[in-house]
N, C-alpha and C positions, 0 to 999 in steps of 0.2 A: 353895636356900631361904635367905632372910634374914629376920631378925626386926626389926621397927621398934621402936626404943627411944627415939627422939626425932624430933619433927617440927616444922617451922616453916612457916607459911603466910604469904604476902604479904597485903597489905590487900585486894586484889581477890578472892583466894581466900577470905579470911575473911568478907568481906561476901557472897560468893556461896554460903556455906555448904558449900564443898567440903571434903572430908576425904580427902586423897590417901593418908594412911597412918594406920591405927588402931594406937595403941601396943600392943605385945605380939603383934600379928598377924604371920603369916608372909607373905612376898611372893608365894609361889606362882608363878604363871606371869606375873606382872607384868613380870619381868625375864628376858631371854633368857640362854642359857649364857654368851655372850661378856661380857655386862654383869656377871653374877655372878662370872665368872672374874676380871674386872678388879678388882672389890671385894676378892676373896680375895687376889689378888696384892699389893694395897696393904696389907691388914691383916697378911699374913704376911711382908711384906718388911721390910727393915731400915732403909729410908730414911724420914725424917720430913718429906721435902719434899712439897709438894702436887703431885699428878698430875692433869693435865688431859687430857680426851679427849672426842670427840664420839660420841654414842650415840643410838639410837632405841628407845624403849619405848612402852608404851601411853599414856604421858603426853605423847608427842610427841618431836620432834627436839630434843635437848638438848645443851648444852655443859656438861660436868660437871667439878667439881674434887673430888678425893678426898684425904683425909689420914687416916692411921692413928691410932687412940686406943690408948694402951698402958698397961699396969698398972705397978706400981712395979718389976717385974722386966724391963720393956722388951718384954713380949710383947703382940702386938696382940690386942685384945679386941673392937674395934669399928671401924667406919669412919664418919667424918663426911663427908658429901657435900653439895655445893650445886649445884643445877641452874639453869641459865639457858636459857631458850628460844632456839633459834637464830633464830626469827622475831623475837624481841626484839633479838638481836644484829644481824640484817639491817636491822631498822628503825632501830637506832642508827647503823649505818654509813650507811644511806640519808639519815637526817636530817643526819648530819655532812657528807656530800657536798653535800647541798642547801645547808647553811649556808656551806660553802666556796665553792660556785658563786655563791650570792647575794652573799656577801661580796666575792668576786673581781670580780663585775660592778659592785657599788657602788664598790669601790676603783678600778676601771678608769674608771668614769664620773667619779668625783671627780678622778682624776688628769688626765683629759682636760679637765675644766673648769679645773683649776688651770693646766694647760699652756697652754690657750687664753688665759686671762687674762694669764699671763706673756708669751706670744708677742705678745698685743695690746699690752701695756704696753711691752715691750722691743723689739719688731720692727715690728709693723703700724703703730701710731700714729706712731713716729718716722719710718718710711719714708714714710708718707703726708704728714706735715708737710714732710719734706725735698723730696718730689716737688712739692708745691704751691708751695713757695718757689722751686724751680728753674723751674717752669712760669711763675710770675709774673715772674721775672727775665727770662726769654726774651721773654715777651710785652711787658714794659715797654721792652725794649731796642730794639724796632722803632720807627724814626722819631725817636729821641732824638739830637739833635746836640750836646748838652752832656753829656759823660761824668759830671760831678759829680752829675747828676740820676739817674743809673743806680745803683740800690741793691739789693743782695741781702739780703732780710729773713731773717736767720739764725734758724731755729727753735730753741727751747730744748730741747736734747737732752742728757740726762745719763745715757746708758746705759753710758758708759765702755767702749765696745767699738768694732768696726769702723764701725758706723753713725755714732757720734759723730765718729770720725776722718774719715769721708766728708763729713760736714757741715762740719767745719772746713776740709777740703781745698777743697770747693766755694766756701766763703766766701773763702778766700785766692785762688782762681782768679778770682773775680769782682773782687776788689780789684786783682789783677794786670791783669785785662782793662781796668779803668777807667784804670789808670796807662798802659797801652799805648795806649789810645784817646786819652788826654790828650796824651801825647807825640807820637803820630801827627798829631793835629790841630794841635799847635803847629808841628811840622815842616812840615806842609802850608801853614799860614798863612805861615811864614817863606819858604818857596819861592815862594808866590804874591806876597809883598811884594817879594822880590828880582826876580822876573820882571817885576813891574809897574815897579820902578825901572829895570830894564834897558830896558824898552820906552820909558819916558820919556826915558832917556839917548839911546837910539837915535833917537828922534824929534827930540830937540834937535840931535844931530849932523847928522841929515838936513836940518833946517831951516837949519843953518849953511852947508851946501854951496850953491854957486851953482846956480841952476836952469838 
C-alpha cells in the first residue's frame, strides 16, 4: 500500500475532470507488487539519482521516473514519481520519424533541383552550345573554296573546366585547319602555275623544232 500525498494532473486530465489520486488515500490494488517494490527500493535506497523503468498499472502502460524524498537525516520518507504514457512516447517517436522522413524527402528534392540547375548551367548548356558551333562549322565547310570564309563561332563558355578547355581546343583546331587549307591551296596554285609554264615552254620548244 502507498498513500497519495501529492498529485499533479496535466491539462487534458484537469479538463476531463479526472482524479487519478485522491490525497490521503491508499493505493490499494492500483499498483502491483512489482511496482510497489520498485517504489520502496527507491525510497529506502541511498542514491538520489532518478530511476527510470517501464511498468503497467490500471492507469496504462507507463514510462516512470522515480526519485526519493528524504528528511534532514537523509532517510527516505516519500517517493516523487512522474509517469509518461508509452503511447505518448510512441507517438512522439512516430512523429519524429515522420518529420525526419518528410525532411529527408524535401532535402533530396531540393538537392536534385539544385544539382539539375548546376548541371544545366555548367554542363548541359555549354555542351549544347559547343555542339551547335561544331555542327555549324562542319556544315559551312562544305563547298567553301576560300578558307578565310570558314569560321568557327566560338561559344562563350566560362566554366573553367574541361568543357572550356575542349572549346578552346576546337577553336585552335579550326584555326589550324584554316591555315593548313590556305597553305595547301597556295601550294596547289603554285604547282598549277609551274605546270602551266612548263607546258608553255614545252610548246615553244616543240614549235622551234623543224617539222
